[in-house]
C-alpha positions as CSV (number, residue, x, y, z in Angstrom):
1,M,137.3,69.3,-19.1
2,A,134.7,69.0,-16.3
3,Q,132.3,71.4,-14.8
4,L,133.0,71.6,-11.1
5,L,131.1,73.3,-8.3
6,V,132.8,74.0,-5.0
7,L,130.7,74.8,-1.9
8,S,132.8,76.6,0.6
9,S,132.6,79.1,3.5
10,A,136.3,79.4,4.0
11,P,137.4,82.6,5.8
12,G,138.5,85.2,3.4
13,G,136.9,83.4,0.4
14,G,140.1,81.7,-0.7
15,P,140.1,78.5,-2.8
16,A,138.9,75.5,-0.9
17,L,141.2,73.2,-3.0
18,P,144.2,75.1,-4.3
19,A,145.2,72.3,-6.7
20,L,142.0,73.0,-8.7
21,E,143.4,76.3,-9.8
22,L,146.2,74.5,-11.6
23,L,143.9,72.3,-13.7
24,S,142.0,73.0,-16.8
25,H,138.6,72.2,-15.4
26,R,135.9,74.9,-15.2
27,V,135.5,75.7,-11.5
28,R,132.9,77.8,-9.8
29,Q,133.0,78.4,-6.0
30,I,129.9,79.5,-4.1
31,P,129.1,79.8,-0.4
32,A,128.3,76.5,1.4
33,E,124.7,77.6,2.3
34,P,121.5,75.7,1.5
35,A,119.9,78.9,0.0
36,Q,122.7,79.0,-2.6
37,L,121.7,75.6,-4.0
38,V,118.5,76.9,-5.5
39,N,120.3,78.7,-8.3
40,A,123.4,76.6,-8.3
41,P,124.8,75.8,-11.8
42,N,124.9,72.3,-13.2
43,A,128.1,70.4,-12.5
44,D,129.8,67.1,-13.3
45,A,131.0,66.9,-9.7
46,I,130.4,68.9,-6.5
47,F,133.1,69.6,-3.9
48,I,132.1,70.3,-0.4
49,D,134.5,72.1,1.9
50,A,134.5,70.5,5.3
51,R,137.8,71.9,6.6
52,F,136.2,74.4,9.1
53,D,132.7,73.1,9.8
54,L,132.2,69.4,9.9
55,V,128.7,69.6,11.2
56,G,127.6,72.1,8.6
57,A,129.3,70.1,5.8
58,K,127.5,66.9,6.9
59,S,124.2,68.7,6.9
60,L,124.8,70.0,3.4
61,C,125.8,66.6,2.1
62,K,122.5,65.2,3.4
63,I,120.5,68.0,1.8
64,L,122.2,67.3,-1.5
65,T,121.7,63.5,-1.4
66,T,118.0,63.8,-0.3
67,T,117.1,66.2,-3.1
68,G,118.1,63.8,-5.8
69,M,121.3,65.6,-6.9
70,D,122.8,63.5,-9.7
71,A,126.4,64.9,-9.5
72,P,128.8,62.9,-7.4
73,L,129.9,64.5,-4.1
74,V,133.5,64.9,-3.1
75,L,134.4,66.0,0.4
76,I,137.4,68.4,0.9
77,I,138.8,67.7,4.4
78,T,141.8,68.0,6.7
79,E,143.6,64.9,7.8
80,G,142.3,65.4,11.3
81,G,138.7,65.5,10.1
82,L,138.9,62.1,8.4
83,T,137.9,60.3,11.5
84,A,134.5,62.1,11.5
85,V,133.5,60.9,8.0
86,S,131.2,57.9,7.8
87,P,128.9,56.2,5.2
88,D,125.9,58.2,6.4
89,W,127.5,61.4,4.9
90,G,126.5,60.1,1.5
91,V,129.7,61.3,-0.3
92,D,131.3,59.5,-3.2
93,D,134.9,60.4,-2.3
94,V,137.1,62.4,0.1
95,I,140.2,64.3,-0.7
96,L,142.7,66.1,1.5
97,A,142.9,69.9,1.0
98,T,146.6,69.5,0.5
99,A,146.3,67.0,-2.4
100,G,148.3,67.9,-5.5
101,P,147.0,68.5,-9.0
102,A,147.7,65.0,-10.3
103,E,145.8,63.3,-7.4
104,V,142.9,65.8,-7.7
105,D,142.6,65.3,-11.4
106,A,142.7,61.5,-11.1
107,R,140.0,61.6,-8.4
108,I,137.8,63.8,-10.6
109,R,138.1,61.4,-13.6
110,L,137.3,58.4,-11.4
111,V,134.3,59.8,-9.6
112,I,132.7,61.1,-12.8
113,G,133.6,57.8,-14.6
114,R,131.9,55.8,-11.8
115,Q,128.8,58.0,-12.0
116,T,128.5,57.6,-15.8
117,T,128.9,53.8,-15.5
118,E,126.2,53.5,-12.8
119,Q,123.8,55.6,-14.9
120,V,124.3,53.4,-18.0
121,S,124.1,50.2,-16.0
122,S,120.7,51.3,-14.5
123,R,119.1,51.3,-18.0
124,I,118.0,48.4,-20.0
125,Q,117.4,48.8,-23.7
126,T,115.9,46.0,-25.7
127,S,113.5,45.5,-28.5
128,G,112.2,49.1,-28.6
129,I,111.8,49.3,-24.8
130,T,113.9,51.4,-22.4
131,I,113.7,50.6,-18.7
132,D,115.3,52.9,-16.1
133,E,115.8,51.0,-12.9
134,S,116.7,54.1,-10.9
135,S,113.5,56.0,-11.6
136,Y,111.2,53.0,-12.0
137,S,110.1,54.2,-15.4
138,A,109.9,52.6,-18.9
139,K,109.5,53.9,-22.4
140,V,108.3,52.3,-25.7
141,H,109.8,54.0,-28.8
142,G,110.8,56.9,-26.5
143,K,107.3,57.4,-25.2
144,P,106.8,57.0,-21.4
145,L,104.7,54.1,-20.2
146,D,102.1,54.7,-17.5
147,L,102.9,51.6,-15.4
148,T,101.9,50.6,-11.9
149,Y,104.7,49.5,-9.6
150,K,103.9,45.8,-10.0
151,E,103.6,46.2,-13.8
152,F,107.0,47.8,-13.8
153,Q,108.5,45.0,-11.8
154,L,106.9,42.4,-14.1
155,L,108.3,44.1,-17.2
156,H,111.7,44.5,-15.6
157,F,111.8,40.8,-14.7
158,F,110.8,39.7,-18.2
159,A,113.4,42.0,-19.8
160,T,116.2,40.8,-17.6
161,H,115.4,37.2,-18.4
162,P,114.9,37.2,-22.2
163,S,113.7,34.1,-24.0
164,R,113.3,32.1,-20.7
165,V,109.9,30.5,-20.1
166,F,108.4,31.0,-16.6
167,T,105.4,29.4,-15.2
168,R,102.7,31.5,-13.4
169,E,103.9,30.1,-10.1
170,Q,107.5,31.1,-10.8
171,L,106.4,34.6,-11.7
172,L,104.4,34.9,-8.5
173,S,107.4,33.9,-6.5
174,E,109.9,36.1,-8.3
175,V,107.7,39.3,-8.8
176,W,105.1,39.1,-6.0
177,G,107.2,37.3,-3.4
178,Y,106.9,34.0,-1.6
179,D,104.6,35.5,1.0
180,Y,102.0,36.5,-1.5
181,F,98.8,34.5,-1.1
182,G,97.0,35.5,-4.3
183,G,96.3,33.0,-7.1
184,T,98.0,32.6,-10.5
185,R,95.1,34.5,-12.0
186,T,96.9,37.7,-10.8
187,V,99.7,37.0,-13.2
188,D,97.4,36.7,-16.2
189,V,95.6,40.0,-15.3
190,H,98.9,41.9,-15.0
191,V,100.3,40.4,-18.2
192,R,97.1,41.4,-20.1
193,R,97.3,44.9,-18.8
194,L,101.0,45.2,-19.5
195,R,100.5,43.9,-23.1
196,A,97.8,46.6,-23.6
197,K,100.2,49.3,-22.5
198,L,103.0,48.0,-24.7
199,G,100.7,48.5,-27.7
200,D,102.6,47.6,-30.9
201,L,105.1,45.7,-28.8
202,E,102.6,43.5,-27.0
203,Q,104.0,40.4,-28.6
204,L,107.2,40.9,-26.6
205,I,105.4,39.0,-23.8
206,G,104.6,35.6,-25.4
207,T,102.4,32.9,-24.2
208,V,103.8,29.4,-24.0
209,R,100.8,27.1,-24.2
210,N,100.1,25.1,-21.0
211,V,103.3,26.5,-19.4
212,G,103.4,30.2,-18.9
213,Y,105.1,33.3,-20.4
214,R,108.4,34.4,-21.9
215,F,109.9,37.6,-23.1
216,N,110.5,37.5,-26.9
217,V,113.5,39.5,-28.1
218,Y,113.3,41.3,-31.4
219,E,116.4,42.0,-33.5
220,D,117.0,45.7,-34.2
221,D,115.6,45.4,-37.7
222,Q,112.5,43.5,-36.6
223,V,111.2,45.8,-33.9
224,P,107.7,46.9,-35.0
225,A,107.5,50.6,-35.7
226,P,104.9,52.6,-33.9
227,K,101.7,52.9,-35.8
228,A,100.6,56.4,-36.9
229,R,97.3,57.5,-35.4
230,A,94.5,57.9,-37.8
231,E,93.5,61.5,-38.4
232,V,90.0,62.5,-37.1
233,D,88.0,64.9,-39.2
């Protein structure tokens, strides 16, 4: 059972998608107004009624996508309004207002399933480290790391290429880009800073003598546990 939010300004306040009334999902319908979004309930998917106001619906879609709303957006529309929909609306799916319960239920499962898959695929978990590509953040043993953008890129590159050895020149090309004119010393500085921030897991970034660096992968039972801080009297 999914939590669904429907944004609609239909005349008379009737259901924007009648088939939803025949399904077991929890549905809440509120006016399709930006002010209503402030206290909008959490939802697994958001339906936007575009049957009567295409311009207003498009504006609402853009507001939702630019505010970082995690829930997938589904547009409820008439067959005649389909020609107005384009990628810049930012919706995840469209559905005709006349769709039957079986089709609506299938689309709900698919759109929520895709969202879950994307969220999982944007995270990398290895050797005590969790990297979230979507938010450019990383954690060690569940604790956030305070990384610069370039440090994050370097850690992400290492984690996605485990056990492979890279020269400093290769790392410059892959992480800093071919148009970067700095020397390889830049790599050493960033590796040193990254190791310091990794703390107990600093050995994840290993040095290969006279070659470069590689990301060492720990088995689950070999990951060093975080050291307890000494108490200060």
